[in-house]
Backbone bond lengths (Angstrom), bond angles and torsions (degrees), N, CA, C in turn:
res aa  C-N    CA-C-N  psi(-1)  N-CA   C-N-CA  omega(-1)  CA-C   N-CA-C  phi
1 M - - - 1.418 - - 1.520 110.24 -
2 A 1.277 118.02 125.34 1.461 123.43 179.56 1.522 109.89 -74.01
3 T 1.299 115.58 144.54 1.435 120.69 177.53 1.537 109.13 -91.19
4 T 1.299 115.74 150.68 1.454 120.75 178.60 1.523 109.90 -83.23
5 K 1.295 116.33 163.98 1.469 121.34 178.64 1.537 110.51 -60.45
6 V 1.314 116.52 -37.20 1.457 119.74 -179.14 1.551 110.14 -65.97
7 E 1.348 115.95 -42.91 1.477 120.01 177.64 1.524 110.43 -62.90
8 R 1.308 116.66 -43.90 1.462 119.31 179.60 1.522 112.21 -64.54
9 D 1.314 116.77 -41.65 1.466 120.46 179.49 1.545 110.32 -63.66
10 A 1.343 116.91 -39.68 1.450 119.67 178.24 1.527 109.96 -65.27
11 R 1.334 116.96 -37.61 1.444 120.67 179.69 1.542 111.52 -67.03
12 V 1.321 116.46 -37.53 1.468 121.31 178.40 1.530 109.67 -62.02
13 V 1.281 117.63 -45.02 1.479 122.32 -177.51 1.568 107.42 -68.31
14 K 1.316 116.05 -40.25 1.482 119.37 177.81 1.512 110.81 -60.74
15 H 1.325 117.17 -44.64 1.459 119.86 178.86 1.519 111.93 -63.61
16 A 1.349 116.12 -37.61 1.474 118.72 177.49 1.524 111.87 -64.53
17 L 1.316 116.44 -43.06 1.457 119.38 179.27 1.538 111.29 -65.31
18 M 1.333 117.08 -38.62 1.465 120.93 176.28 1.516 109.72 -62.75
19 F 1.328 118.21 -41.58 1.455 122.27 -179.43 1.517 111.54 -63.05
20 L 1.316 118.12 -33.55 1.455 120.78 -176.41 1.544 112.19 -80.07
21 K 1.344 116.76 -11.43 1.477 118.50 176.48 1.516 108.59 -62.59
22 D 1.316 116.36 153.64 1.471 122.09 -177.77 1.521 110.20 -56.20
23 G 1.354 113.80 129.58 1.461 120.29 174.26 1.510 117.15 78.26
24 Q 1.317 117.32 -1.15 1.477 119.42 -179.01 1.525 109.57 -78.92
25 T 1.303 114.28 144.41 1.475 122.70 175.19 1.537 106.87 -125.28
26 V 1.318 115.31 169.94 1.470 118.81 175.79 1.515 108.68 -58.13
27 R 1.324 115.78 -42.92 1.463 120.15 -178.76 1.539 111.66 -62.85
28 S 1.325 118.74 -41.09 1.456 120.00 -178.65 1.537 111.28 -70.46
29 V 1.337 116.75 -36.47 1.480 119.91 177.44 1.550 107.95 -65.15
30 A 1.314 116.99 -41.92 1.478 120.36 -179.52 1.519 109.74 -63.08
31 K 1.314 116.59 -44.27 1.478 119.81 -179.72 1.528 110.02 -63.17
32 E 1.302 117.42 -44.66 1.452 123.26 -176.76 1.535 112.54 -65.63
33 T 1.336 116.74 -33.76 1.482 121.36 -174.25 1.557 112.20 -97.58
34 G 1.321 116.24 -18.45 1.460 118.79 -176.57 1.526 113.33 85.43
35 F 1.284 117.70 8.78 1.475 121.77 176.71 1.536 107.30 -93.88
36 S 1.345 114.65 164.32 1.470 118.20 177.53 1.525 108.95 -80.13
37 R 1.332 114.63 160.28 1.458 118.10 176.80 1.493 111.79 -60.36
38 S 1.327 116.49 -41.27 1.469 120.51 -179.78 1.540 110.78 -65.08
39 G 1.290 117.84 -33.20 1.449 121.87 176.97 1.536 110.89 -66.46
40 I 1.330 115.51 -43.95 1.470 119.62 179.15 1.527 108.70 -65.79
41 W 1.324 115.34 -42.84 1.467 119.69 -179.79 1.547 109.86 -59.94
42 Q 1.326 117.23 -42.31 1.455 122.83 177.35 1.523 110.59 -59.42
43 H 1.318 115.08 -45.15 1.501 119.78 178.54 1.532 110.82 -59.28
44 L 1.360 115.31 -46.68 1.463 119.69 -173.57 1.491 113.16 -74.02
45 T 1.317 118.37 -32.34 1.484 119.25 -172.75 1.519 113.82 -104.17
46 A 1.278 119.89 -28.40 1.453 122.35 -176.14 1.528 114.39 -104.08
47 R 1.325 117.87 -43.33 1.446 121.04 -176.15 1.505 113.32 -89.47
48 L 1.341 118.15 -37.70 1.444 121.75 -174.69 1.553 113.33 -62.13
49 P 1.336 120.31 -39.68 1.470 117.41 179.75 1.510 115.35 -58.11
50 E 1.329 116.40 -30.79 1.460 120.91 179.58 1.546 110.61 -76.58
51 L 1.352 116.28 -31.84 1.439 120.24 -175.43 1.520 114.27 -84.01
52 D 1.347 114.73 -43.84 1.455 121.51 -174.78 1.520 110.98 -148.59
53 P 1.330 118.45 86.00 1.478 119.53 -175.71 1.517 114.55 -59.90
54 M 1.348 116.43 -33.89 1.478 118.85 178.78 1.520 112.00 -65.72
55 L 1.329 114.85 -44.87 1.462 120.38 178.54 1.550 109.56 -64.19
56 Y 1.340 116.08 -39.48 1.449 120.12 -179.84 1.541 110.86 -61.17
57 T 1.347 116.72 -39.18 1.457 120.15 178.14 1.508 112.33 -55.97
58 K 1.331 116.77 -44.65 1.474 123.08 177.69 1.528 111.31 -64.10
59 V 1.320 115.33 -44.68 1.461 120.91 -177.71 1.561 107.89 -65.30
60 K 1.316 117.92 -43.65 1.458 121.16 -179.83 1.526 111.32 -60.84
61 E 1.311 117.33 -40.38 1.472 121.09 175.90 1.523 111.79 -58.20
62 K 1.319 114.86 -45.68 1.480 118.68 -177.64 1.523 110.42 -70.92
63 L 1.358 118.16 -37.15 1.449 120.46 176.39 1.529 110.81 -60.62
64 T 1.332 116.94 -41.72 1.465 121.42 178.93 1.514 110.86 -65.70
65 L 1.318 116.86 -42.86 1.471 120.78 177.38 1.537 111.63 -60.88
66 N 1.347 115.58 -45.49 1.477 120.07 178.88 1.521 110.83 -61.17
67 K 1.344 117.77 -37.77 1.447 120.30 -178.99 1.525 109.87 -67.86
68 Q 1.342 116.74 -40.90 1.463 119.56 179.48 1.533 109.98 -64.24
69 E 1.313 117.57 -42.84 1.489 120.82 179.97 1.525 109.64 -64.21
70 R 1.315 117.33 -39.37 1.452 120.42 179.22 1.543 111.93 -63.48
71 A 1.303 115.27 -38.16 1.469 120.32 178.88 1.535 110.09 -66.97
72 K 1.329 118.01 -38.42 1.436 121.69 177.92 1.532 111.38 -65.36
73 R 1.349 114.36 -44.44 1.496 118.64 179.57 1.522 110.24 -63.32
74 G 1.319 116.68 -38.16 1.472 119.76 179.76 1.506 110.32 -66.87
75 G 1.319 117.86 -41.83 1.448 121.69 177.74 1.526 111.90 -62.92
76 Q 1.300 115.54 -40.30 1.474 121.07 178.85 1.504 111.01 -65.27
77 A 1.351 116.10 -38.46 1.471 119.71 -179.37 1.547 111.10 -64.93
78 V 1.349 115.16 -39.40 1.458 121.18 179.86 1.542 108.62 -66.72
79 K 1.297 115.80 -42.53 1.470 120.83 179.63 1.540 111.21 -60.28
80 E 1.350 115.53 -45.42 1.448 120.01 177.91 1.533 112.61 -65.15
81 M 1.318 116.23 -39.50 1.435 121.35 179.38 1.543 109.83 -59.50
82 W 1.330 118.23 -47.57 1.464 120.84 -178.81 1.537 110.56 -69.51
83 A 1.288 118.17 -31.57 1.486 120.47 177.21 1.516 107.85 -65.46
84 N 1.317 117.92 -40.34 1.491 120.47 178.46 1.518 110.59 -67.01
85 V 1.306 118.25 -40.11 1.443 121.92 179.53 1.530 109.99 -62.41
86 R 1.319 116.81 -44.95 1.482 120.76 179.12 1.538 110.78 -64.36
87 N 1.306 117.61 -40.46 1.482 123.03 -178.78 1.518 111.79 -66.94
88 E 1.341 115.81 -35.52 1.481 119.71 179.89 1.500 111.81 -69.75
89 G 1.330 117.94 -25.62 1.450 122.40 -177.94 1.514 114.55 -78.33
90 R 1.309 116.48 -10.11 1.468 122.07 -177.89 1.477 112.81 -84.08
Protein backbone atom coordinates (compact mmCIF):
# COMPACT_ATOMS: atom_id res chain seq x y z
CA MET A 1 0.00 0.00 0.00
CA ALA A 2 1.45 3.35 -1.03
CA THR A 3 1.65 6.09 1.55
CA THR A 4 0.21 9.50 0.91
CA LYS A 5 2.25 12.68 0.91
CA VAL A 6 0.62 13.72 4.19
CA GLU A 7 1.62 10.43 5.85
CA ARG A 8 5.17 10.72 4.52
CA ASP A 9 5.48 14.32 5.68
CA ALA A 10 4.25 13.38 9.16
CA ARG A 11 6.80 10.55 9.25
CA VAL A 12 9.62 12.93 8.24
CA VAL A 13 8.79 15.31 11.09
CA LYS A 14 8.47 12.38 13.51
CA HIS A 15 11.93 11.11 12.52
CA ALA A 16 13.38 14.61 12.97
CA LEU A 17 11.92 14.91 16.47
CA MET A 18 13.22 11.46 17.37
CA PHE A 19 16.67 12.42 16.11
CA LEU A 20 16.72 15.52 18.30
CA LYS A 21 16.05 13.51 21.46
CA ASP A 22 19.09 13.15 23.73
CA GLY A 23 21.59 10.63 22.46
CA GLN A 24 19.75 9.75 19.27
CA THR A 25 21.71 9.21 16.07
CA VAL A 26 20.60 8.54 12.51
CA ARG A 27 21.48 4.89 13.13
CA SER A 28 19.41 4.67 16.33
CA VAL A 29 16.38 6.33 14.70
CA ALA A 30 16.66 3.90 11.78
CA LYS A 31 16.85 0.92 14.10
CA GLU A 32 13.92 2.13 16.21
CA THR A 33 11.66 2.82 13.21
CA GLY A 34 12.68 -0.02 10.90
CA PHE A 35 13.81 2.33 8.14
CA SER A 36 17.25 2.27 6.56
CA ARG A 37 19.88 4.78 7.62
CA SER A 38 19.90 6.21 4.11
CA GLY A 39 16.12 6.62 4.26
CA ILE A 40 16.33 8.50 7.55
CA TRP A 41 19.17 10.61 6.15
CA GLN A 42 17.03 11.42 3.09
CA HIS A 43 14.16 12.47 5.35
CA LEU A 44 16.36 14.69 7.51
CA THR A 45 18.40 16.37 4.78
CA ALA A 46 16.22 16.49 1.66
CA ARG A 47 12.58 16.50 2.72
CA LEU A 48 12.65 18.24 6.10
CA PRO A 49 13.95 21.64 4.83
CA GLU A 50 10.85 21.98 2.66
CA LEU A 51 8.47 20.95 5.44
CA ASP A 52 9.87 22.74 8.49
CA PRO A 53 12.90 25.00 7.96
CA MET A 54 13.19 25.85 11.69
CA LEU A 55 13.26 22.18 12.68
CA TYR A 56 15.73 21.48 9.87
CA THR A 57 18.11 24.11 11.29
CA LYS A 58 18.23 22.25 14.61
CA VAL A 59 18.65 18.88 12.89
CA LYS A 60 21.46 20.22 10.69
CA GLU A 61 23.32 21.52 13.75
CA LYS A 62 23.13 18.11 15.41
CA LEU A 63 24.16 16.31 12.20
CA THR A 64 27.20 18.56 11.96
CA LEU A 65 28.09 17.97 15.61
CA ASN A 66 27.73 14.20 15.20
CA LYS A 67 29.99 14.29 12.13
CA GLN A 68 32.67 16.24 14.02
CA GLU A 69 32.54 13.80 16.93
CA ARG A 70 32.78 10.84 14.56
CA ALA A 71 35.88 12.33 12.95
CA LYS A 72 37.50 12.79 16.36
CA ARG A 73 36.71 9.21 17.37
CA GLY A 74 38.13 7.94 14.09
CA GLY A 75 41.32 9.95 14.57
CA GLN A 76 41.68 8.66 18.11
CA ALA A 77 41.23 5.06 16.93
CA VAL A 78 44.02 5.47 14.36
CA LYS A 79 46.28 7.05 16.96
CA GLU A 80 45.68 4.13 19.36
CA MET A 81 46.23 1.58 16.59
CA TRP A 82 49.65 3.03 15.71
CA ALA A 83 50.60 3.25 19.39
CA ASN A 84 49.82 -0.47 19.71
CA VAL A 85 51.84 -1.28 16.58
CA ARG A 86 54.86 0.64 17.92
CA ASN A 87 54.56 -1.02 21.36
CA GLU A 88 54.38 -4.51 19.86
CA GLY A 89 57.64 -3.92 18.00
CA ARG A 90 59.61 -3.37 21.21
